[in-house]
TILUM-709971 format. One record per atom (N, C-alpha, C): residue in one letter; y, x negated, z negated. Coordinates in steps of 0.001 Angstrom, whole numbers, plus 500000, padded with zeros to 6 digits. Each point is the difference from the previous one (the first is absolute). Example, Ala and Ser with C-alpha at 12.3 -4.5 7.8 and 13.67 -1.06 7.14 Angstrom:
A494310486810492200/A501190500890500000/A501200499100500000/S501050500350500720/S501190499180499940/S501090500770499270/
END
This chain:
X315055759732096476/X500586499300499325/X500840500883498816/X499994499925498785/X500490500878498949/X501396499440500116/X501116501070499575/X501597499750499946/X500460500253498716/X500775499282499513/X500902500411498839/X501512499558500103/X500743500988499553/X501413500051499992/X500466499549498935/X500887498718499794/X500668499691498905/X501485500792499934/X500551500418498926/X501580500400500182/X500727499390498828/X500631499052500396/X500629499191498691/X501033499050500696/X500363498981499153/X501239499113499964/X499558498774500796/X500625499501500570/X500031498645500680/X500246498890499038/X499096498772499835/X500185498993499187/X500360498836501033/X501039499473500044/X500480498619500838/X498962498924499547/X499629499878499065/X499076498848499406/X498860500277500298/X499238501001500301/X498793500246500712/X499043500211498782/X500191500258498632/X499394500071498855/X499333501180499487/X500958501037500200/X499935501336499575/X500347500901501250/X499951501357499456/X500438501183500963/X499333499835501454/X500829500457501158/X499141500153501407/X499255498886500360/X500629498945499495/X499171498464500611/X498609500180499340/X499976499975498579/X498749500006499249/X499061500919500517/X500586501208500250/X499030500909500253/X499307500153501391/X500910499348500987/X499298499792501164/X499082499152499755/X500255498856499631/X499084498905499732/X498614500335499329/X500416500992499158/X498783500498498931/X498983500679500995/X500649501024500550/X499238500976500954/X499230499337501078/X500617498847500747/X499229499243500903/X498947499142499325/X500161499608499022/X498858499146499358/X498967500947499462/X500444501145499692/X498675501060499911/X499406500909500937/X500629499633501192/X499297500486501413/X500533501240500368/X501320500230499786/X500337501539500580/X501188499429500571/X500581500951501003/X501081499899500813/X501356500416499189/X500844499201499961/X501245500196498931/X501191500531500862/X500398501090499603/X501574500613500622/X500857500056498924/X501112500011500118/X501103500081499100/X501253500801500325/X500658500785498808/X501447500657500166/X500609499004498746/X501193499321500309/X500768499275499194/X501041500867499346/X500201499869498741/X500644500680499332/X501597499135499560/X499741498802499780/X501165499346499827/X499594498663500221/X501076499200500185/X500047498491500336/X500556499216498761/X499036499079499376/X500499499254499087/X500063498677500257/X501113499309499404/X500230498514500274/X499130499455498729/X499040499709500244/X498982499392498834/X499176498796500150/X499852499249498835/X499076498778500111/X499406499775498836/X499322499003499545/X499151499798499091/X500637499872498384/X501840499937500093/X500691500046498867/X500214501457499995/X500170500857500574/X500203501380499895/X500776500630501264/X500533501119499607/X500809500938501159/X501546499977499830/X500644499709501139/X501101499453499976/X500994501435500608/X499324500470500897/X500761501269500560/X499106501152500694/X500382500958499762/X499076501261500762/X500990500738501037/X499523500254501076/X500336500723500788/X499230501487500262/X500574500991499770/X499227501330499909/X500018500642501509/X498570500456500470/X499943500494501228/X500552501522499748/X500346500660501048/X500313501359499872/X498743500971499843/X499989500996499626/X498953501092499854/X499661500299501413/X500741500354500767/X499693500007501416/X499248499113500940/X500380498812499434/X499257498800500393/X498386500060499754/X500211500097498788/X498262499601499253/X499244501461500499/X500908501156500107/X498929501196500447/X499577499880501410/X500929499323500601/X499856499879501393/X498768499002500376/X499924498764499252/X498822499371500120/X498793500349499826/X499847500766498721/X498891500582499703/X499346501085501016/X500993500641500701/X499580501041500881/X499733499449501146/X500583498793500264/X499618499353501199/X498439499544499854/X499917499186499090/X498325499554499669/X499168501276499901/X500035500760499063/X499131501023499889/X499851501111501098/X500887500025500814/X499984501153501078/X499284499364501122/X499804498700500152/X499262499558501085/X498873499089499628/X499977499041498975/X498808499139499661/X499352500663498673/X500580500880499314/X499482500565498850/X499790498800498796/X499181500537499102/X499733498796499003/X499022500682499093/X498705499121499611/X499063500358499037/X500244499887498737/X501239499446499550/X500548499775498608/X501278499678500085/X501074500300499243/X501175499494499623/X500264499463498658/X500686499021500003/X500551499530498738/X501716500037500148/X500642500395498517/X501349499720500199/X500333498689498760/X501082499232500308/X500483499369498806/X501353500144499853/X500919499098500079/X501361500121499777/X500518501208500838/X500651500877499231/X500585501085500614/X501687500237500022/X500038499302498709/X501705499835499766/X500778501185499634/X500100500929500685/X500826501148499745/X499421501351500286/X500757500727499355/X499635501670500003/X499863500583501530/X501089499370500798/X500045500422501249/X498822499506501007/X499501498887499523/X498723499366500799/X498705501024499690/X500122499864498518/X498726500492499304/X499899501577500551/X501272500779500267/X499815501295500639/X499534499937501367/X500617499036500654/X499587499811501642/X498588499648500146/X499557499115498956/X498513499754500274/X498997501064499803/X500473500848498811/X499060501103499761/X499905500977501036/X501066500161500686/X499962501036500943/X499188499304501320/X500077499059500108/X499259499267501130/X498341500098499569/X499846499423498953/X498559500149499682/X499322501166499976/X500863501157499214/X499376501174499765/X500007500758501527/X500640499761500563/X500076500715501637/X498641499465500823/X499797498682499873/X498854499426500520/X498744500166499251/X500139500805498783/X498711499777499283/X499182498794499829/X500860499162499172/X499624498683500017/X498644499856499270/X498905499266500239/X498746499898499191/X500055498728499212/X499395499946498922/X499692498422499299/X501414499574499595/X501029500718499357/X501093499653499706/X500175499018498679/X500118498821499848/X500263499131498945/X501373500085499674/X500606500138498960/X501259499601499488/X500059499076498951/X500744498878500367/X500453499018499058/X501431500347499751/X499992500368498565/X501536500377499705/X500732498691499502/X500474499382501003/X500501498738499945/X501627500261499315/X500254499100498591/X501209500691499692/X501020498809499919/X499291498791499459/X500710498845499638/X499334498951500467/X500395498793501086/X499433498810500207/X499743499191498740/X498964498959500217/X499634499290498977/X501246499120499528/X500793499773500797/X501256499333499674/X500987500738499303/X500009501361499925/X500576500673499108/X501111500716500948/X499942500001501255/X500836500704500895/X499561501433500443/X500941501187499822/X499698501357499984/X499706500517501702/X498653500212500107/X499490500409501095/X500054501561500274/X500072500802498883/X500131501602500171/X500956500139499036/X501023501002500811/X501207500030499196/X499720501019498676/X500631499966498720/X499601500730499098/X500124501587500045/X500917500410500747/X500078501509500030/X498508500220501158/X499590499350500448/X499179500454501174/X498386500218499615/X499706499471498631/X498806500160499290/X499419501381499972/X500875501081499586/X499610501305500072/X499674500500501283/X500723499495501057/X499426500647501518/X498896499435500110/X499403498581499893/X498891499375500134/X498906500836499650/X500117500451498310/X498979500668499677/X499748501549500364/X501070500666500376/X499720501352500112/X499734500262501745/X500493498932500952/X499718500129501372/X498862499525500420/X499792498661499595/X499141499244500509/X498507499810499071/X500172500058498895/X498676499886499128/X499045501169500394/X500422501037500370/X498885501024499879/X499366499772501723/X500453499277500792/X499504499747501304/X499099498890499959/X499948499134498842/X499180498478499829/X498710500436499642/X498904499296500358/X498657500268499460/X499826498957498807/X500877499047499904/X500304499064499066/X501349499190499679/X500395499838498728/X501366499470499923/X499581498726498978/X500670498786500443/X499513498798499259/X501231499295499296/X500482500533498876/X501190499322499145/X499481498579499338/X500606499109499853/X499840499157498939/X500560500484498632/X499566499323499140/X500266500442498732/X501681500413499756/X500902499135500284/X501382500268499900/X500333501436500711/X499513500330500999/X500172500993500722/X499438501210499618/X498589499926499341/X499207501076499492/X500905500263498460/X500658499396499699/X500882500284498556/X501062500715500533/X500640499744501289/X501093500687500203/X499366501519500445/X499119499944500820/X499368501411500516/X499428500662498686/X499321499426499329/X499372500844498915/X500940500488498630/X501091498935499885/X500899500260498747/X499286499572498943/X499081499128500161/X499560499282498815/X499642498485499982/X500155499204498917/X499811498878499758/X498335499563500100/X499712499107500792/X498526499614500284/X499974498631499489/X499246499774499118/X499498498743499407/X498470499695500114/X499234500673500372/X498597499869500236/X499236501067500694/X498726499999500361/X499151500877500515/X500465501627499612/X499784500192498747/X500168501328499591/X501241500781500533/X501116499081499639/X501250500567500561/X499891500210501541/X499440498921500779/X499722500242501472/X499379501064500473/X498784500482499265/X499402501282500069/X500856501204499739/X500820499912499111/X500889501198499770/X501046499949501052/X500729498916500506/X500841500025500956/X499180500551501452/X499021499591500315/X499301500532501155/X499915501669499920/X499637500560498801/X499835501353499912/X501335500653500104/X501166499460499528/X501354500318500232/X500288500058501574/X499879498914500552/X500295499877501285/X499272500877501078/X498686500202499532/X498969500761500804/X500534501440500185/X500875500237498883/X500105501552500262/X501498500302500738/X500520498871500373/X500964500244501052/X499440500265501467/X498917499820500384/X499324500537501168/X499120499014500828/X500088498691499711/X499215499249500855/X498421500048499646/X499221499645501237/X498337500412499648/X499752498927498929/X500241498925499832/X499712498904498934/X500920499007499776/X499966499378498844/X500949499133499584/X499408498637499433/X500531498822500508/X499485498615499746/X501071499338499262/X499816499611498706/X500990499232499359/X499400498618500014/X501149499075500576/X499528498525500356/X500090499116498519/X499277499335499900/X500027499288498395/X500293498653500185/X501115499547500877/X500202498833500215/X501248499490499149/X500512501080499310/X501126499555498809/X499468500051498739/X498594500159499847/X499383500083498703/X499626498561499606/X499879499713498601/X499693498529499841/X498309500004499817/X499417498870500105/X498521499813499727/X499431499181501267/X498533499721499741/X499532499347500942/X499770500570501195/X499951501263499978/X499641500921501528/X501289500668500221/X500035500317501367/X500896500961500466/X499197501473500152/X500193500859498935/X499363501381500275/X500976501127500444/X499253500453501108/X500727501081500472/X499242501522499766/X500648501114499671/X499537501146499569/X500200501134501099/X498789500511500285/X499982501199501246/X499658501235499613/X500978501066499885/X499743501172499554/X499902501060501329/X498850500814500140/X500208501082501138/X499882501509499502/X500397499979498735/X500203501219499702/X498807500545498717/X498900499475500167/X499076500222499376/X499478498593499326/X499831498982500594/X499279498790499738/X501048498808499970/X499747499089498915/X500845498659500200/X498922498956500507/X500444499002500776/X499249498584500226/X500687499007499780/X499833498954499517/X500483498695499847/X499503498792500988/X501040499348500781/X499774499185500830/X500445498693499501/X499165498948499693/X500300498728499147/X499885498904500890/X500921499361499827/X500075498451500553/X500446498961499173/X499420498759500266/X500622499019499122/X501097499612500536/X501091499567498739/X501210499944500500/X500078498767500254/X500841499434500853/X500284498872500753/X501336499572499846/X500105498453499291/X501171499395499558/X500884499525501161/X500600500678500508/X500976499847501148/X501372500533500246/X500900499544500502/X501490500843500019/X499978500728501331/X498944499453500891/X500109500575501306/X499397501185500374/X500668500975499438/X499519501524499837/X501037501017500783/X500874499544500723/X500932500798500810/X499532500537500894/X499892501790499872/X499534500784500948/X498661500224499815/X499635499975498736/X498583500465499713/X499933501615499892/X501001500421499410/X499811501573500188/X500102500539501317/X500885499501501052/X499863500399501148/X498612499734500726/X499596498765499811/X498413499801500652/X499024500963499597/X500008500057498522/X498918500764499332/X499942501332500659/X501228500804500039/X500029501380500693/X499521500114501381/X500604498971500978/X499758499904500979/X498728499829500154/X499010499193499379/X498754499757499891/X499212501334499959/X500607500642498822/X499189501498499899/X500089500826501119/X501106500075500259/X500255500988501016/X499067499427501566/X499884498545500109/X499345499560501149/X498313500224499835/X499631500089498751/X498597500527499642/X499473501505499930/X501402500466499796/X499650501612500102/X499919500488501705/X500864499420500662/X500084500176501449/X498271499697500584/X499463498775499363/X498916499516500582/X498697501242499351/X500258500828499260/X499247501006499692/X499107499938498699/X500701498803499029/X499403500052498776/X500749500949498992/X499114500443498968/X500510501024499056/X500874499267499154/X500853500931499235/X501230499381499086/X499550498692499101/X498577500387499418/X499686498886498891/X499631498942500629/X499241499856501372/X499838498715500590/X501176499653500639/X500724500570500606/X501381499682500504/X500982499066499007/X499965500411498962/X500897499438498874/X499023498736499791/X498712500119499882/X499369498867499408/X499890498710501063/X499954500484501409/X500060498854500822/X501539499369499981/X501025501177499920/X501271499253499987/X500192498905498901/X499419500726498912/X500229498909498612/X499221498454500420/X499109500216500498/X499102498710500327/X500859499322501116/X500668500474501139/X500848499461500727/X501222499250499714/X500759500782498974/X501281499513499608/X499925498808498980/X498560500218499063/X499729499224499306/X499682498424500643/X499326500069500769/X499689498805501011/X501016499392500550/X501214500902500629/X501411499416500541/X500372499566499136/X500154500310498742/X500936499367498896/X499492498422499996/X498564500277499521/X499279498715499619/X500081498734501221/X499918500423501233/X500032499372501200/X501539499298500108/X501085501094499417/X501343499600500362/X500738499160498943/X499207499492498941/X500576499831498623/X500576498384500262/X499424499549501182/X500555498518499940/X500730499762501371/X500390501094500888/X500574499807500801/X501626499678500077/X500486500699498717/X501487499296499891/X500701500280501071/X500151501165500660/X501283500131500859/X501314500234499540/X500837499572499996/X501471500106499285/X500124499461498890/X501218500138499322/X500278499566498541/X499594500826498838/X499689501154500481/X499839501291498680/X498372500428500124/X500134501086499902/X498713500764499959/X499436500414501645/X498967499096500138/X499542499936501324/X499111501203500456/X499655500095501207/X499141501239500622/X498212499733499665/X499416501001499722/X498395499762499999/X499658499413501356/X498763499751500476/X499428499585501011/X499372501030500709/X500537500877501084/X499344501111500486/X498834499779500711/X500196498625500694/X499113499896500975/X498920498997499628/X499465499926498701/X499284499238499360/X498512500010500561/X499468500857500680/X499029500255500832/X499943499235501052/X501097499724500812/X500052499323501291/X500087498570499667/X500028499524499005/X500333498640499731/X498686499081500791/X500036499028500747/X499115498963500591/X499497500637501304/X500707501209500316/X499138500494501539/X500775498969500922/
END
């Protein structure tokens, strides 16, 4: 049984964060483990409160899991503060974590800040060099690259800039672009690859970034190469969005359907 560790925040609404990661990993056929960085009071309408875990707590959670159970892949999401970032980096580096996928979660879709502004530099300097892949969306990539992204050429330039900070590869997610398709651009330092999916008209997309990165980490753990892992994860998250388009859980932006493949069992 392949094992994947998620280092991220808890979402009380179950749409994103640790909860979305564990659902995704389970659906993809790997054993999910977690280290919680923060507890958010959250639903489909937004985030109302965030309580940060201590750096010591985060580091000890990672140590507990990796020293005993190990992990075939790791993903991180909401890290929130410089203290937590440094604690996570220390533990992941000490355990030589493999197949580390970093989702640089900065702001929730509702607008709530999930990474303190003064922590961005620490994220880039300490964790990016440990990651085999970073997966920013367009607003996050604009912050990381320091440029405005309005289309594919801008995204390619942003990929090049972000790649220079140390990760093995960069995947800029195109969900914020306009158009009939949602196009993601992967850059590994030499080549670009575009992953395209038909855009689905739905408000139920809460947690798609968490789901996507968790799926990539799962497929890497299962032994797929980076190109295949991203491609399979793209298909998974697209199917989850399509299946969840009419679930309408909550009054706002609802979740995707992580277990669409289990329907009818």
